[in-house]
N, C-alpha and C positions, 0 to 999 in steps of 0.2 A: 501471483501469490500461490503458495503451495496449499493444498488441502490437507486438513488433519488437525489433530489436537496440538495445543501449544504448551510449552512449559511456562505457565503463568507466573509472573512476578506479582504476588498478591499485594505486597507493599506498594508497588507502583499502581496497581488497580485501585487501591483505596486512595491513593494520592491524586490520581488523575484519571477520571473515568473516560475522558476522550481518547485515551490510548488503548481502550478496549475496542476491538473490531465489532461490527454489527453482528457477526456470528460468534463472538466471544473467543475467537482463536488467534486473531492477528491484530497488530497495531494498524490503525487506520492509515491508508496510503492515499495521498492526494497529489495530483499532477502539480508540477511547479508552475506558478502563475506570475511570480515576481519578475518584472522585465529585466532586471540586471542579471538574474540567473537564467532566464529563458534564452536570452541572446547567446547563441553559440553553444547551447546545452548539448547538442548532438556530439560535440567533441568529448564530452564526459560520460557518454553512454558506456557502461561496463556490464557484461552479463551478470545476472543474479543481483542486480541493483547494488553493487558494492559502493557506488557513489549516488547519493540522494541529497540534493542541495537543500531540501527543506530541513535537513538536520542542522543547518546554519540558521538559527532562530531569528536573531536580531543583531546583526553585526555592527560594531562600532566603526569598523573600516573593513573594506574588502578590495581585492585586486584580482582581476581576471585577464589573462593573456592567452591568445590563441594565434597560431601561425602554422606555416607549412614550409618545410625544407626538403626539396626534392619530392620524394614520395612519402615522406614522414610528416604526420600531423603532430604538433607539439601544443599542449594545453596545460595551463597552470591556473589554479584557483587558490587564493589565500585570504583568510578572513579572521578577524578577532571578534569572537562571538560573545554574546551575553553570558553572564555567570550562571551556573546551574541553579535550578529551583531550590529554594531553601537557604541560599547564601545571603545573609543580611549584611548590608553595607559593603558590597563587593568592591574589592580593590583590583588593581590592574592584574596582579598575579593570579587572581581567582578566575579570570576570564580565559577560556580555552582558545588556543591558537589552532586554526584549521588549515591544513595544507594538502592539496591534491595535485599530483602530477600524472598526466595521462599522455602516453605516446602510442601512436598507431602507425603502422607502415603497410601500404597497399602492395600486394603482389598478385600477379595474374588478374583475371577479370572478376571483380566482386569479392576477392579474397583479401584477408587482412589479418595481421598479427598485432597484438596489443600488449602494453605494459602499464601497470598501475602502481603508484606509491601514494598512500593515503595515511595521514596522521591527524590525530586530535590530542593535543597536549595541554593539560591543565594542572592546577595545583593538586587536585584530588585524584585524577586518573590520567593515564596515558594509553593510547591505543594506536598501533601502527599496523598497516596492512600492505603487503606486497603481493602482486599477482601477475600472471601472464595468461593470455588467451589467444586462441587461433581459430579462424573461421575460413574454410576452404570450399569454394564453389566448384563443382565439376559435373560433367555429363549433361550440362544444360539445365537440369531440373533437380540436382542433388546438392546438398552441402553437408559437411561434417564440421563439428566444432569441439574444441577441448578447452578447459579452463582449470587452472590450479592457483589457489591463493592461500597465503598463510597470514595469521594475525599474531600479534604479541601485545598483551594487555597487562598493565601494572596498576593495581588499585589496592589501597590499604596495606601496602607492603607485600602484597602477593602478586606474583607474575604468572600468567597463564598463556599458553600458546595453543593454536588449533589450525586445522587445515580444511579448506573447502575444495572439492573437485567435482567436475561434471564432464560427461561425454554425450554428444548429441549427433544423430544422423537424421536427415530430413529429405523427403522427396515431395516436390511441388509439381504435380501433373494436372492436366485438364480434367480427367475423369477419376483419377485415383492419386492419393498422396498419403504420406505417413510422417509421423514425428515420434522417434524413439529416443529416450534419454535416460541416463542413470546419474543421479546426483547423490553425493554424500557430504555431510558437514559434521565435523567433530564437535562434541559438546562445548569445548573451550574456544571455538572460533567466534570472533566478535568483530564487527565493523561499526564504529561509532559515527562514521560519516556516510553510512549506507543503510539499507533496510534488508537485513536477513532476519525475518520474523521468527525464525525457529532454527535450532541447532540440535545436534545429537541424533541424527537419523540418516538412513540410507533409503532412497526412494527410486525405484524404476517406474517408468511410465511408457505406455504404448498407446498411440492415438492413430486412427486410420480415418481417412476421408474418402467418401464415395460421392460422386456427382452424376446425376442423370439430367439430360437436357431434353426439353420439349421441342416441338417443331417451331420454326420461325413464324412469329405472328400468332401462335396459339395462346389460349388463356393461360396454360401452364408453361412456364419458361424453364425453371430449374429446381431441382431438389438436391440439397446437400445434407449428408449424414456424417456426423463426427462421432465415432465410437471410441471411447477412451477407457482404459483400465489402469488403475494405479494401486500399488501396495506400498506399505511403509513399515520399516523395522527401526528399532532403536539401533544406534550406530554399532554398539558392541554385539547386539543380538544377531545382526546380519552376518557378521564374520564367524559367529559361533553356531550358526544354523538353528537359532531358536525361532519361536513362533512370531508372526508378524503382529504389529500393533494396530494397523488400520488397513482397510481396503475400500476401493471405490470403483463403481462402474457407472458410466454415464453415456447417454446417447442424445446428442443435440441434432434436432431435425429442423431444417429451414426450407420453406416452400416460397418460391418467388414467382409472382404472377405478372401478367401483361401490364405494362406501364410502370412496374417497379414496386408494386405492393408486395409485402413480405409478412409471413406468419411463421413463428418458431414455437416448437414445443420441446422442452428439454427435461426429461426425467433423469434422476440419478438415485442410485442405491449405495449405501455405505455402511460399514461396520467400524466401531471404535472401541478399543480398550483404553484404559487410563493408567498411565505410568504414575505410581504413587509418589515419586520424588517431588514433583511440582506442588503437591498438596501438603507437604510437610509443615507449612506455615499456617495450617488451619486446625482448629479444634471444634468439637461439637459439645455444647453444654450438656451435662448429664442430668438425669432426673434427680430431684432433690431428695436423696436418701441419706439418713444419718450415717456419718462416718464414711460415706462414699466419696469418690473423686468429683470435683466440681466440673471437670471437662475431660473428654476422651479424644484421642487422635481421630481426625476426620478419615472416614473410609469412603473411597470413591465407589461409584456405581459399577456393577459388572458390565461386561461388554454389551453395547447397545447397537441396534440396527436402525438406520434412518432412511427416510424417503423424501426426496425434494422434487417438486414439480414446478417448472417455470414456463410461462407463455408470454410471447412478445409479438406485438403487431406494429408494423411500420408502414408509413405512407410512402409514396414515391417522392422524389425531389421535385416538387412543383416549382413553378417560376417564383412564387412569392413565399412559399413556406414548405416545411416538412415536419413530420411529427412521429412519435413512437410512444407506446405505452407497454408496460410489462407488469406482471404480477407473479408472486411466488408463494406457494403453500407447501409446508413441510412438517413432517413429524421429525423433529430434530433434537438436539441436545444442547444445553447450556454448559459450555466447557469449564466455566469457573465453578459451577456447582456439581457438575456431572449429572444434572437432573434432566429428565425428559421434558421437552417443551413443544408447543405448537408455534411455528414460526410463520409470520406473514410479512411479506415485503412488497413494496410498490415502487415503480419507477416511471417517469414520464419526461419527455423532452419535446421542445418546440423551437424550431428555427424559423424566424421571420425575416423577410427581406422586402419591406414595404417600398423602398426606393433603391436606386442603384448605389446610394451612399450609406445607407443605414442597414445594419445587421443586428438582430436581437436573438439571443439564445437563452432559453429558460429551461432549467431542469429541476426535478424533484425526486429525491430518493428517501425511502423510509424502510425501517426494519423493526420488528417487534417480536419479542419472545414472551410466551405465556406458559407458565408451569402447568403440566398436566395434573400434578398432584393436587394443587389447590385452586387452579384457575386464575391466579394472579400474575401480573406482569413481573418479569425479572429484569428485562432490559428493553430499551427503545431508543431509536435515533431517527431524527428527521433532518434532512439537508436540502433546503431550497437554494437555488443559485440563479443569478441573473447576470448576463453579460451583454453590453451594448457597445457597438463600434460605429463611429461616424467619420466619414471622410469629408472634412469641412471643405478643403480645397485639395488640389492635386498634391501639394507638399505637406499639408497639415492633416493629422489624424488624431482622433481622441477615442479613448476606450475607458469604460468603467466596468468593474466586476464586483459584485456584491454576493456574499455567501453567508448563510446562517446555519450554524451547527448546533442542534439541540439534542443533547444526549442525557439519558437518565439511566443510572445503574442502581437497581434496588439493593437492599442489604442482602448479602449472600446467605442462603439457607441450606440446611442439611437436607439432602434428597430423601432420607428415610423418615426423619422425625419432624421436619419443618421448622426446627429451631434455628434462630439466627446464629451463624457461625462466628467463632472468635478468630481474629486475624492477628498474627504476630507482627509487632512493629519493629522498627529499626533497633530499639533498645532491648529486644527479646521478650518484652511483656505482651500479653494478649488483651485485646479489646474487642467489643462487639463490632461486627461489620456495620457500616453506615450507608445510608442512601447518598449517592454522589450524583450531582448534576452539573452540566456545563451548557450555558446558553451564550454562544459567541457569534457576534455579527462582525464580519470582516469586509471592508470596502477598499478597493484599490483603484486609483485614477492614473491614467497615463496620457501624456501629451507628447506627440511626436512631430518633429519638423524636419523634412527632408528637402532641402533646397535644390540638390542635384544628386545624381546617382553616387552611391558610396559615401555620401556625407549626410549624417543624421544627428539630430539633437533630441534627447529625451529628458522629460521632467515628470516626476511621479510622486504620488502620496498614497500611503496606506495607513489605515486606522482600524483598530479593533475595539468593540464595545461589548458589554455584557449586561444582563438583566436577571432579576430573580425568577420570572416566569417565562417559559418557553414561548417564543413567537408572539409575545404580548406587545412588544414595541412600546413598553411603558417602563419608566425608571431605568433607561439605558445609561450605563456608566462607562466612560472611556477608560481603557486599560493600556493602550499603546498607540504611538504614532511614529511614522517614519517617512522621511522625504529623501529623494535621490535625484541627481542630475547625471547625465551621461552624454558625451559627445564622441562621435566617430567621424574623422575627417580624412578624406583621401587626398594626399598631397601629390600632385603630378609635377615632375620635373620637365620643364620645357627644353627641347633640343634646339 
């Protein structure tokens, strides 16, 4: 994900607090876990995440085909998805049809050229994306890549088009490496089947890695330093030579000790200015003065400087377990309010292997923002997750994954006056911002039977539940269910 401010869609924020990222800048990004989409997902990997299968929410039907013809990989994904939120008594024509075609051709060692066609066509909107990408490996430790993609979007009788482009050069060496890239995305670029969290910017980035090795068998084994500098302009400002919007400097330091113990300390400094355009849908209630206006346009905060400090400790990969814990403290900014906040985040993971057949993975992530002005919370999220895998017999495998997402977005407040902001709705009227919360428990089961190599049968179930209070596990109400079966059979012709 890119670092920086986002062009917030405040109507979406008010409609669905889960789509607000933990740092208030980006939509939440979760790895794909659904077995149907996980199988062969590498075939749909596209730079800058122009394909993200979780955009297919709950398909009524789906088809996936993958194959290889010579040195060319051919992949097709088609699905009839659920109707958009807010559509009552959805009919067939209200449901969007999703189609993704991905072609890649290998040339030289580790080099590849790719083509993408993606579309989401529904009654309310149509979005199509066409792109090409190239990755060339050379010199043993270098690669260069280029990508160009264009989009065409029609909605409410208006058609818009935009372009995404990126150039990358990378060196992967034992003691020194670098990664330099330049990316630009026009404001009108859009991919409804992918995740481009932000548009309308140009961003160069320079990252350098330095590695120092200790003596074999010594307490200190390795030190890695990743020093990165990033600046960002609005798309038009970059070509007109105007001032930048954001800048960021970070230094990630990782120490590895004998046996595999690891300690990381990662400071980062950044500055942010705020583009007024995304905040046009907000108003600040004015003081109650006779004859005066009831509300005034929201004014974003002046440029702010932030500091983020993260520490992580990881254990070695022991025979039965491995663990890691992390914490973040920051003087940060709530990008929806442009207010200064204190940010606290925690993460923890635990891998257990009590037997040769059983594997258990547990993770926990949290993030909380507290306004400096009044000391009250503005946003919080907690995400515990548990995955268990059991090899019953050699051909039979069972997996269960359960994840809880508890997110609370407080009413938006003006950073100067502390008054609750007014948010413009779809009909153009303004209403006070409201507290939004989402407590969602998702559980997925998978049964796999592999009687012989290249032949496998899958059966799975996924269900989602919600409740009024976060992590109370009381009053849970089911909101969705899904079942699937899949078979893959290798047919051999006897000679």
